[in-house]
N, C-alpha and C positions, 0 to 999 in steps of 0.2 A: 463491698460485702459479697460473700460467697453464696452461690446458688445450687451447686452440684457437688455432692460428696461421694467419692468412690472408695469402697472398702475392700481390701484384700481379706480373705477369710482365715486360712490356716496360719497360725502364728501371729496373727494381727488381732483378731477378735475372738478366736477360739482355737482349740485343737482337739484331738481325740480324747485327751485326758482332762480337758478344761472347757466345759460348755460355755456358751455366751452368757455372760453375767447379767443379772437383773439391772445393774447400773448401766451397762452398755446398751441393753434393750431399751431402757427408759430414755437414754440420751438420743438414740436413733428415732424413737417415737416422737420425742419432742421436736427434733429437727423437722420431721415430716409435717407435724402439726403447724409449724410456723411457716410452711411453704417451701422448705428446702427439698430438693430432689436427692434421694439416696439410691445408689446403685452398688452392686457387688462387682468386683473385678478379680477374677480368680482363675487358677489353673484347673480347677475342678470341672468335670463335665457338667452340662446344663442341669441334668436331673439331680445331681448332688448339690449344686448351687441353689437349685429351686427349693430344696428342703430348708436351707438357711434363709432364703428370701421369704418363705412362708412363715417361718418362726419370727422373723423381724417385721412381717407385714409389709414388705417392700413390694410395691406394685409397678415401679418404673422398670424399663428394660434392664437386663443384667448381662454382664460380660463374663463369658466362660471360656474354657479351653484355651487359656493364655491369649485371649483376645481374638481367637479365631471365630467366635460366634457371639452375636448379640441377639437375645431372644426376649420376647414379652413373657413375663412370668404368669400373667393372667390367662393367656391363650396358648402359649407355647410357640406362637408364630415367630419364625426367624426373620429378623430385620436385616441382618448382615451376616454372611458366612464367607470366610476367606479360606478356601481349601487348597491343598497342595495340588499342583498340576501333575499329570502323569510323568512328565519329564523330571520335575522336582522330586517326586517320590522315587523314581529310579535312581536319581543321583544320590539321594539320601540312603537308599538301600545298598548302593555300591559302597558308600562310606561306612556302612554298618556290616559289610559282608563278612568280616572276620570277628564280629562281636560274639562272644561266647555266652552271654547272659540273656535275660529276658528282653524282648522288644514288644512294645504294645502299640497297636494302631487303632485309630478312631475314625469311624465313618458313620455320619449321621448319629443315630443312637446305638450303634453297634460297636463292640470292642473286640479286638483280635489280639492273640498272643502267638509268638513263634514256638513256644514250648510250654508245657504244663509243669509248674513247679509249686511248692508250698506258697511262695510269694504271690503267684498268679491266683491261686485259690483264695488266699486271704484278701487280695485286692478285689476279687469278684464278690466275696461276701460283704466287704466293707461298702462297696458301691451298689450292692443288691442287684447286680447285673450278671447275666451269663457271659462268659468270654469264650469265643470260638478259637480253637487252635488251628493255625494255618502254618504249615512247615515252610512253605515258599511264599514269602510276602510279595513277590513280584506279581502274583496273580491279583493282588489288591491295587496295583498301580493305577488302573483305570477307574477306580471307585471314588475318586475325589476325596481322599483322606483329609481329615481335619488336621491331624498331627501324628507324628511318630515319637515314641518315647523309649529311649534305651535305659535300662536299669543296670547299676553296677556300684562298686564302692566309690567313694568320693574322689580318689586319686585317678581311677580309670575314667570316671565321668569328666573330671576336669581336663584330662588329656584329650578325650574325645571332643569335648566342646571347643577346645583351642584348635584342634585339627580341622574341624568343620568350619569354624569361623575363618581360619586362614585360607583353606582351600576352596571354600564355596561361599565367600562373603556376600556376593551379589545374587546368589541363587537360592540360598536357604537362610532362614533365621534360626538361631540356636539359643536356647535359654535354659535356665534351671529354676524350678520351683523348690526343689529339695536338692541337697548335696548329691544324692544318689540317682537323680533324674537328669537325663540330657534330653531336652524336648526340642523337636525339629518342627518348625511351622513355616508358613508362607512368609517371604521377606516383608510383605506389607501388613502382616498380622502383628500380634503383640498387644499388651494391655495399653500401651501409650497410644498406638494408632486407633485402637477400639474406643478409648476414652475420647480421643479427638473427634472421631466420627459421631459418637453418641452426644457429645457436647454440641456439635453443630446441628445434629438432628433435633435436639431439644431446644435449640436457640439460646444456649448458654455460652457466653464468651469464655475463652480460655482462662483469663485472669480471675474468673469467678468460680473456678473449680478447685476442689481440695481432694488429695489422694493420700491414702494411708497404706503402708505396706511394711514387709519385714524381710523379703527375699530378693534374690538376684533378679527374678522376673519382674520385680516392682521398680527397679532402678529407673528405667526410662519413663515409666508412668509418673513417678513423683517428680522427675525432672521436667516433664511436660506440664504438669498441673500448675495452677496459679500458686498453690500452697502445697508443697510436698512434705509429708510427715512420715518419718521412720520410727518404728517401734525400737526401743532402746537395745533390746537383745537381738535385733536383726543383723544381717550381714554387714560387714564393714564398708563395702562399696556403697551401700544404700545410706548408711549413717553419714558418710562423708558428703554426699550430694543432697541431703535433705535440707529443707528450710527450717524444720523444727523437729525435735525428738520427743516422742511420747514415752512415758514410763512403760515398763514391761506389761505384757498382756495380763499376767496374773495379778497385776496391781491396777487393773482397769485404766491403763494409760490412754487408750483411744477415747474412752468415755470422758476422762478428765479434760482432754483437749476439746472434745465436742461441747462439753458443758461450758468451758471457757469461751468458746466461739459464740455460743448462744448468749451467755451472760454479758458479753461485751458488745452485743448487737452486731456481730460480724457475719451473721447469717440472715439472708432475706428470703 
């Protein structure tokens, strides 16, 4: 039986145009009522993930910033943080030295951008956070950044991701939550490593974990989990490697799987 359920947020249980459904909320509440631990595993910053955790009444530690942070939603206390070292940051910035578009950097609860654009302004409004413009990101190298994100079209981002993975395989970890995001994090970060740490922290064996996702950044997490579930309209790489496929988000696919696990006594 399963004891720990990890949920990606965007594209899995909601998005900007589709709030969390009543059916999904009810399924998650029922999980917690019967003793299952529910967590979020998201690329969102902690404050944004916290809004969702509050809506769902999740009180267990949550995974944010692509697994770079695990924090207690009740107290805000950081249980684990995996930041880029100064050397890693400088390597990443060298790889991004010719990048012509937005680059976002995250340090603690602060967000920085290399240029001010309409996209940066909209991102600031969406996250309800001020963004500081820093023309030379090298001055941030010693700040222990949580991650760097390059923004571009999907073809540029795909090429950048392949380049970083090839040239800096052992020095940086590169992933994508969206097609137009190239996210650079510590090699030991990632949702899979964060879920493994949290599972151990909570005393839950790997085979008793369930993970839901829809994006590139969820692939390794669902491969690690005892039961890895992809949302049907997720990326192809995820679909291929999942143990089970949920119906699309707009059809309450996650809720249906959770209800089935509850009804068949697969949750303890």
